[in-house]
C-alpha angles and dihedrals in degrees: 000000000000093000090054090054092054095067130129112319095023115113112192114218127218127199117244133172118276125226104241133146137236106275094209093060090048089048089055089050089050090055090050089052090050090052089049090051090053090047090052091051091053092042091053089071090058102033113012095193096051094041094050092047092052091047093049092050092045093050091048091051091047090052089049099046105035100063093050098072122106134163130221127199123202113294094017129115137191122212110213120211135180112211089328096317113121111240102176144284127274117211101165109118125232131038114345134175137206136164113296093236091060114100117233124202117181121214131180122238093187125117115270126201120212130178112198124223119262106273128199110226136166110238125219091283094047096256114143111240137175116234137173135172141203117222132188110202138165138182118257102170115043094188093057093044094051103034108024097054129036098231113004095195093053089043090056093051093049094046092048089055091048093048093049090051091049095051092042092056094043096068138037118252094237143350117199091199091054090221096132141034111275136184094240100040104039107048097158094052093045094046091048092052091046090054092048090049092050094047090053092048097045103041089088086066096045092251126138130193119230099179140354139168144158114274099178130031125163142131115268114265095250092063101023094101095047093046091049090055089047092051090049091050091048090049092050092048092048091048092049091049091051091047093051092048090053093045093051090050092050092048091050090050093049094050092045094052093045089053095045095048094041091231093150137350113234127188121215094269094051091042089055091048091050091049090050093050094047092049091051091050095046098042100039118113091213131056111269122231114231119233117205115219106216094179132062125303091265097048 
């Protein structure tokens, strides 16, 4: 995707340091100019030519220095331009100064949290599902964010929606046999792939993803009832299969121990009856009632 964006006519930007000055030193210089302006005003009463000259120079310096101040808080940056030409990015916090004809565009480098809308997507098996994600993102390259995309915040929102749709259609919602990666059963794998997908999509805008994960996952309303019954049926079948496997193992163990310890000799017919009785006892959903045989083994 990124390679297709960097076709003919697309000039990728890269952040570089800007040449700005310490604002506090320029503020001190501004105070000196103000004092000089006051001195010129007073001197004008004694020597009009000298006083006016000092005032004119002081006012010109004030007009040159005052508009160049800007302030940066932690995790903020300012992209500096000269008549549209990118001249670098300043990230030093505090009061800074640059020439007044330099353009200044502020951008945040702080972490942003975004929760996407609930999207209706067809999963790998074609079942309509509802899915939403929470994403923590931040800007790492101010030049790319400001000059390589038109509106980087809108770009982030659109790409998050596209990535969530892609991941939602890549896997099945659920798999009762747990033989494949699913959206519901493999959160770490799905979240990891979603983050990788978002990083790949957003690196053209100088955006990185710190954390992401699904916040909503459900079947669409039109099939929710049917899929719930299917899940219940799958769960019952899986439980029955597990129960039968355990019962068979217990019957085998019982017959083996009876034979090894010579507790009782059973012919094939009685062995089959015993197996049948044990399977009924072990697989029954209700408690079985014991029947005491007061006669012989064959009565």
